[in-house]
Structures are given as C-alpha cells and as structure tokens.
DOROMAR-643387 format. One line per field, with one value per atom (N, C-alpha, C, O): x, y, z; atom name; residue in three letters; residue number from 0. Coordinates in pm, whole numbers, plus 50000, padded with zeros to 5 digits. Example, Ala and Ser with C-alpha at 12.3 -4.5 7.8 and 13.67 -1.06 7.14 Angstrom:
2
x: [51319  51230  51320  51424  51285  51367  51290  51341] .
y: [49431  49550  49670  49668  49775  49894  50003  50114] .
z: [50780  50780  50780  50846  50708  50714  50787  50804] .
atomo: [N  CA  C  O  N  CA  C  O] .
residuo: [ala  ala  ala  ala  ser  ser  ser  ser] .
num: [0  0  0  0  1  1  1  1] .
***
This chain:
75
x: [07922  07969  08102  08116  08196  08327  08324  08235  08424  08436  08450  08389  08528  08544  08410  08383  08326  08194  08103  08028  08107  08027  08063  07975  08192  08235  08202  08169  08209  08171  08023  07985  07939  07794  07754  07668  07815  07769  07868  07843  07980  08087  08164  08136  08262  08346  08267  08198  08276  08205  08270  08387  08192  08250  08341  08421  08330  08416  08432  08338  08553  08581  08653  08743  08612  08680  08720  08633  08849  08896  08946  08989  08940  08999  09030  08972  09123  09160  09142  09193  09071  09047  09159  09256  09145  09250  09270  09374  09170  09182  09237  09239  09283  09338  09233  09266  09108  09000  08990  08984  08989  08974  08826  08747  08789  08652  08655  08741  08561  08554  08411  08315  08399  08268  08278  08365  08187  08180  08056  07946  08073  07964  07917  07998  07786  07723  07611  07541  07594  07484  07388  07428  07259  07155  07066  07036  07024  06927  06795  06788  06693  06563  06454  06457  06357  06241  06123  06075  06077  05964  05862  05826  05817  05733  05818  05778  05935  06040  06174  06180  06279  06411  06478  06485  06528  06597  06734  06752  06830  06961  06968  06947  06997  07003  07143  07198  07201  07333  07317  07243  07387  07390  07534  07629  07547  07679  07684  07606  07777  07796  07910  08017  07886  07986  08046  07973  08179  08250  08347  08401  08369  08473  08563  08517  08693  08792  08748  08758  08700  08659  08539  08522  08454  08330  08214  08217  08110  07992  07923  07899  07891  07823  07687  07592  07676  07548  07538  07637  07416  07385  07318  07229  07359  07301  07256  07330  07135  07093  07144  07116  07220  07274  07175  07054  07226  07141  07065  07112  06946  06864  06846  06823  06856  06844  06744  06751  06652  06558  06631  06682  06637  06714  06634  06687  06507  06423  06316  06213  06342  06252  06139  06048  06143  06043  05935  05827  05961  05864  05826  05910  05699  05652  05565  05483  05581  05501  05411  05457  05282  05184  05130  05073  05147  05100  04971  04965  04867  04737  04698  04592] .
y: [41640  41589  41517  41444  41536  41472  41329  41290  41251  41113  41109  41024  41198  41202  41225  41165  41311  41340  41218  41186  41151  41029  40926  40867  40903  40803  40847  40763  40977  41026  41002  40971  41014  40993  40847  40806  40766  40629  40522  40403  40561  40469  40417  40451  40335  40280  40177  40093  40183  40084  39947  39936  39842  39708  39676  39583  39755  39734  39867  39946  39890  40008  39963  39879  40020  39990  40122  40194  40154  40275  40245  40133  40343  40333  40475  40572  40484  40613  40603  40510  40700  40696  40767  40813  40775  40833  40983  41038  41049  41192  41213  41325  41104  41105  41143  41201  41111  41131  41006  40895  41025  40914  40882  40967  40758  40709  40608  40520  40621  40528  40480  40556  40353  40296  40248  40168  40296  40257  40171  40211  40052  39956  39949  39934  39961  39951  39849  39837  39774  39678  39730  39785  39711  39744  39623  39554  39596  39491  39560  39639  39531  39597  39494  39384  39531  39444  39504  39612  39435  39477  39364  39318  39318  39199  39074  38974  39080  38978  39053  39171  38985  39047  39046  38943  39162  39179  39240  39321  39201  39266  39347  39294  39476  39566  39625  39668  39626  39685  39820  39834  39919  40052  40081  40052  40138  40169  40320  40375  40384  40527  40550  40493  40635  40666  40803  40900  40808  40933  40960  40868  41088  41131  41228  41328  41199  41281  41308  41420  41201  41202  41291  41338  41314  41390  41302  41244  41291  41210  41259  41378  41163  41196  41130  41193  41000  40933  40810  40763  40762  40645  40542  40575  40419  40309  40201  40164  40149  40035  39909  39882  39833  39708  39595  39617  39475  39358  39360  39412  39301  39283  39134  39059  39091  38948  38928  38996  38836  38798  38705  38601  38743  38665  38552  38443  38576  38475  38430  38496  38319  38272  38186  38151  38151  38058  38124  38067  38244  38309  38446  38522  38475  38605  38660  38586  38786  38851  38950  39036  38939  39031  39116  39065  39248  39341  39403  39457  39394  39451  39565  39625] .
z: [26258  26384  26360  26261  26448  26432  26485  26560  26444  26491  26643  26708  26700  26845  26915  27019  26859  26918  26904  26997  26790  26770  26876  26939  26897  26994  27137  27221  27164  27297  27323  27436  27221  27237  27236  27314  27148  27126  27169  27148  27228  27271  27150  27035  27181  27075  26993  27050  26860  26777  26793  26831  26762  26772  26654  26660  26545  26428  26355  26347  26303  26220  26094  26098  25980  25854  25788  25738  25787  25720  25579  25550  25491  25358  25309  25356  25215  25157  25006  24943  24948  24804  24728  24788  24596  24511  24536  24501  24595  24629  24769  24820  24831  24967  25072  25176  25043  25140  25226  25175  25357  25450  25464  25504  25433  25451  25565  25569  25657  25769  25785  25767  25819  25853  25998  26032  26082  26222  26241  26203  26298  26312  26457  26549  26477  26609  26605  26505  26715  26729  26834  26937  26807  26904  26920  26822  27042  27070  27103  27198  27024  27040  27065  27010  27147  27169  27095  27130  26993  26910  26904  26796  27022  27029  27037  27096  26978  26984  26988  26954  27030  27037  26900  26834  26860  26732  26756  26847  26675  26673  26544  26435  26558  26443  26437  26538  26319  26297  26230  26132  26283  26223  26180  26253  26061  26006  25983  25906  26052  26036  25938  25952  25837  25736  25766  25787  25768  25793  25679  25618  25652  25556  25628  25684  25625  25696  25841  25891  25905  26046  26076  26189  25974  25992  25947  25838  26032  26001  25875  25857  25785  25659  25646  25599  25687  25668  25760  25816  25773  25854  25766  25687  25779  25701  25799  25890  25779  25859  25794  25678  25870  25820  25839  25842  25853  25868  26000  26100  25996  26115  26135  26040  26259  26288  26401  26504  26383  26487  26583  26542  26712  26808  26871  26891  26901  26966  26867  26851  26802  26696  26749  26674  26879  26931  27016  27033  27069  27158  27103  27055  27112  27072  27184  27239  27218  27320  27251  27176  27277  27219  27332  27428  27320  27421  27372  27262  27454  27415  27505  27486] .
atomo: [N  CA  C  O  N  CA  C  O  N  CA  C  O  N  CA  C  O  N  CA  C  O  N  CA  C  O  N  CA  C  O  N  CA  C  O  N  CA  C  O  N  CA  C  O  N  CA  C  O  N  CA  C  O  N  CA  C  O  N  CA  C  O  N  CA  C  O  N  CA  C  O  N  CA  C  O  N  CA  C  O  N  CA  C  O  N  CA  C  O  N  CA  C  O  N  CA  C  O  N  CA  C  O  N  CA  C  O  N  CA  C  O  N  CA  C  O  N  CA  C  O  N  CA  C  O  N  CA  C  O  N  CA  C  O  N  CA  C  O  N  CA  C  O  N  CA  C  O  N  CA  C  O  N  CA  C  O  N  CA  C  O  N  CA  C  O  N  CA  C  O  N  CA  C  O  N  CA  C  O  N  CA  C  O  N  CA  C  O  N  CA  C  O  N  CA  C  O  N  CA  C  O  N  CA  C  O  N  CA  C  O  N  CA  C  O  N  CA  C  O  N  CA  C  O  N  CA  C  O  N  CA  C  O  N  CA  C  O  N  CA  C  O  N  CA  C  O  N  CA  C  O  N  CA  C  O  N  CA  C  O  N  CA  C  O  N  CA  C  O  N  CA  C  O  N  CA  C  O  N  CA  C  O  N  CA  C  O  N  CA  C  O  N  CA  C  O  N  CA  C  O  N  CA  C  O  N  CA  C  O  N  CA  C  O  N  CA  C  O  N  CA  C  O  N  CA  C  O  N  CA  C  O  N  CA  C  O] .
residuo: [met  met  met  met  thr  thr  thr  thr  lys  lys  lys  lys  asp  asp  asp  asp  arg  arg  arg  arg  val  val  val  val  ile  ile  ile  ile  ala  ala  ala  ala  leu  leu  leu  leu  tyr  tyr  tyr  tyr  cys  cys  cys  cys  lys  lys  lys  lys  pro  pro  pro  pro  tyr  tyr  tyr  tyr  lys  lys  lys  lys  glu  glu  glu  glu  ile  ile  ile  ile  pro  pro  pro  pro  ser  ser  ser  ser  ile  ile  ile  ile  asp  asp  asp  asp  ser  ser  ser  ser  asn  asn  asn  asn  lys  lys  lys  lys  thr  thr  thr  thr  leu  leu  leu  leu  his  his  his  his  glu  glu  glu  glu  arg  arg  arg  arg  leu  leu  leu  leu  tyr  tyr  tyr  tyr  tyr  tyr  tyr  tyr  lys  lys  lys  lys  glu  glu  glu  glu  ile  ile  ile  ile  leu  leu  leu  leu  phe  phe  phe  phe  leu  leu  leu  leu  gly  gly  gly  gly  arg  arg  arg  arg  trp  trp  trp  trp  his  his  his  his  glu  glu  glu  glu  val  val  val  val  asn  asn  asn  asn  ser  ser  ser  ser  ile  ile  ile  ile  leu  leu  leu  leu  his  his  his  his  leu  leu  leu  leu  glu  glu  glu  glu  asn  asn  asn  asn  ser  ser  ser  ser  val  val  val  val  phe  phe  phe  phe  lys  lys  lys  lys  ser  ser  ser  ser  leu  leu  leu  leu  glu  glu  glu  glu  gln  gln  gln  gln  gly  gly  gly  gly  glu  glu  glu  glu  glu  glu  glu  glu  gln  gln  gln  gln  leu  leu  leu  leu  leu  leu  leu  leu  asp  asp  asp  asp  lys  lys  lys  lys  thr  thr  thr  thr  his  his  his  his  gln  gln  gln  gln  val  val  val  val  ile  ile  ile  ile  val  val  val  val  thr  thr  thr  thr] .
num: [0  0  0  0  1  1  1  1  2  2  2  2  3  3  3  3  4  4  4  4  5  5  5  5  6  6  6  6  7  7  7  7  8  8  8  8  9  9  9  9  10  10  10  10  11  11  11  11  12  12  12  12  13  13  13  13  14  14  14  14  15  15  15  15  16  16  16  16  17  17  17  17  18  18  18  18  19  19  19  19  20  20  20  20  21  21  21  21  22  22  22  22  23  23  23  23  24  24  24  24  25  25  25  25  26  26  26  26  27  27  27  27  28  28  28  28  29  29  29  29  30  30  30  30  31  31  31  31  32  32  32  32  33  33  33  33  34  34  34  34  35  35  35  35  36  36  36  36  37  37  37  37  38  38  38  38  39  39  39  39  40  40  40  40  41  41  41  41  42  42  42  42  43  43  43  43  44  44  44  44  45  45  45  45  46  46  46  46  47  47  47  47  48  48  48  48  49  49  49  49  50  50  50  50  51  51  51  51  52  52  52  52  53  53  53  53  54  54  54  54  55  55  55  55  56  56  56  56  57  57  57  57  58  58  58  58  59  59  59  59  60  60  60  60  61  61  61  61  62  62  62  62  63  63  63  63  64  64  64  64  65  65  65  65  66  66  66  66  67  67  67  67  68  68  68  68  69  69  69  69  70  70  70  70  71  71  71  71  72  72  72  72  73  73  73  73  74  74  74  74] .
***
C-alpha cells in the first residue's frame, strides 16, 4: 500500500519522521493515536513503517490508561 493510500484511509498522522539510509532508501514512520474503551479508556499509539513511500510494517507503540479512577464492568 502506498503512503497516499494509507493517508486516504487513515487521515493525516499526528507525527511523521522521515530518514534516508546509506542506500538512499527513504524510511518513514507515521504515528497515529487511537482512543479505545476496554472497560476503561486507553490511548494506543500505532506506528506505520514505510520504505520509499510503501507500507512495510505496523508497530504498536505506547499504551496509556486515560481514566485511572473509574472502571466499568459489563456483565
């Protein structure tokens, strides 16, 4: 999948980090945040890795518990 297609599907990332290696390969990391409710609210960061503007892999970044005082239990 191309970088343009990734952005068309998931919108613009909140952060991008590009770099070029000794072989002149463009490496890019696109950072996305998701807020998920899993009994409590969590913020999850996903990092998409691209080479020469083509998607290569997905990495789950840090996860943060947003609501530390309340927990909802669904039965």
